[in-house]
C-alpha positions in Angstrom: 8.4 4.4 -12.2 9.2 2.3 -9.0 5.5 1.8 -8.4 5.2 0.1 -11.8 8.2 -2.1 -11.1 6.7 -3.1 -7.7 3.3 -3.9 -9.1 4.9 -5.9 -12.0 7.4 -7.8 -10.0 5.7 -8.4 -6.7 2.4 -10.2 -7.3 0.3 -11.2 -4.3 -3.4 -12.0 -3.9 -3.8 -8.9 -1.7 -1.9 -6.5 -4.0 -3.7 -4.8 -6.9 -2.6 -6.4 -10.2 -1.0 -4.4 -13.0 -1.7 -5.6 -16.5 0.4 -3.3 -18.6 2.1 0.1 -18.6 2.6 2.6 -21.4 4.7 5.7 -21.9 2.4 8.2 -23.6 4.4 11.3 -24.4 6.0 12.1 -21.1 3.2 10.5 -19.1 3.3 7.0 -17.6 -0.1 5.2 -18.0 -0.8 2.1 -16.0 -3.5 -0.4 -16.9 -4.5 -2.2 -13.7 -7.1 -4.4 -12.1 -10.4 -2.6 -11.5 -11.9 -3.2 -8.0 -15.6 -2.4 -8.2 -16.1 -2.3 -4.5 -14.1 0.9 -4.3 -11.8 2.4 -1.7 -12.2 1.6 2.0 -12.5 5.4 2.6 -15.8 5.5 0.6 -17.2 2.4 2.1 -16.7 3.4 5.8 -18.1 6.8 5.1 -21.4 5.1 4.1 -21.7 2.1 6.4 -20.3 1.0 9.7 -18.2 -2.2 9.4 -18.6 -4.8 12.1 -15.7 -6.3 14.0 -15.4 -9.3 11.7 -15.3 -7.1 8.6 -12.6 -4.9 10.1 -10.6 -8.0 11.0 -10.8 -9.2 7.4 -9.6 -5.9 6.0 -6.7 -5.8 8.5 -5.7 -9.4 7.9 -5.6 -8.8 4.1 -3.6 -5.6 4.4 -1.2 -7.3 6.8 -0.7 -10.2 4.5 0.1 -7.8 1.6 2.5 -5.9 3.8 4.1 -9.1 5.1 4.8 -10.2 1.5 6.1 -6.8 0.4 8.3 -6.4 3.5 9.7 -9.9 2.9 10.8 -8.5 -0.6 12.3 -5.3 1.0 9.5 -3.1 -0.2 8.1 -0.3 2.1 4.7 1.0 1.0 5.0 4.3 3.0 1.4 5.5 2.5 -1.0 3.0 4.1 -4.4 4.6 4.5 -8.0 3.8 3.7 -7.7 5.4 0.3 -5.0 2.8 -0.6 -7.2 -0.2 0.4 -9.5 -1.3 -2.3 -12.3 -4.0 -2.3 -13.9 -6.2 -4.9 -17.7 -6.6 -4.9 -17.3 -10.0 -3.2 -15.3 -8.5 -0.4 -11.7 -9.3 -1.4 -9.2 -6.7 -0.1 -6.2 -5.4 -2.0 -3.5 -2.9 -1.3 -2.9 -0.2 -4.0 -1.2 3.2 -4.6 2.5 2.5 -4.6 3.5 6.0 -5.5 5.5 6.6 -2.4 7.0 3.1 -2.0 10.7 2.5 -1.5 13.0 -0.5 -1.7 15.2 -1.6 1.2 18.5 -3.4 0.3 21.8 -4.3 1.7 23.2 -1.0 0.3 20.3 1.0 1.7 19.0 -0.9 4.8 17.0 2.1 6.2 15.2 5.2 5.0 14.5 8.5 6.5 12.7 10.4 3.8 9.4 12.2 4.8 6.8 11.0 2.3 3.2 10.0 2.5 0.1 11.4 4.1 1.0 13.2 7.4 -1.9 12.1 9.5 -1.1 8.4 8.8 2.7 8.6 9.5 4.5 6.9 12.3 6.1 9.3 14.9 9.5 8.0 13.9 9.0 9.1 10.3 7.9 12.6 11.3 10.9 12.9 13.6 13.1 11.7 10.7 14.5 8.8 12.6 15.8 6.2 10.0 13.2 3.5 9.5 12.8 0.0 8.1 9.7 -1.8 6.8 8.3 -2.4 10.3 8.3 1.1 11.6 7.0 2.8 8.4 4.0 0.7 7.4 2.4 -0.7 10.5 1.4 2.3 12.7 -1.5 3.3 10.3 -3.1 0.0 11.0 -3.0 0.5 14.8 
């Protein structure tokens, strides 16, 4: 449910847009923007990106993360599957299933969630983390 709240309340040019959500029985259905370019994972498995293209992807993801972090949101699962593209090359961050909210009451997290190969060492060691530690190592 938090992922729907994040997508609804935190709109940014580099975050996938959510149009509506529905409760169907016990399932939550989310109607969201369709990015025809697909996931970065699929793109890089078919073509080699040049340095300028890689820089564009990184800049867009960092802008999305900067915005989310300024709102106290940690994505916690940054990976190429969570980065989607439009046909004209716009880059958007998606997949907020593991996201968390940082607040004055809960200034740090230490839960072990996300995709293991993309996790920061501090997370695997269960050292309490904030937005900076959790989301940026996958881009390195």
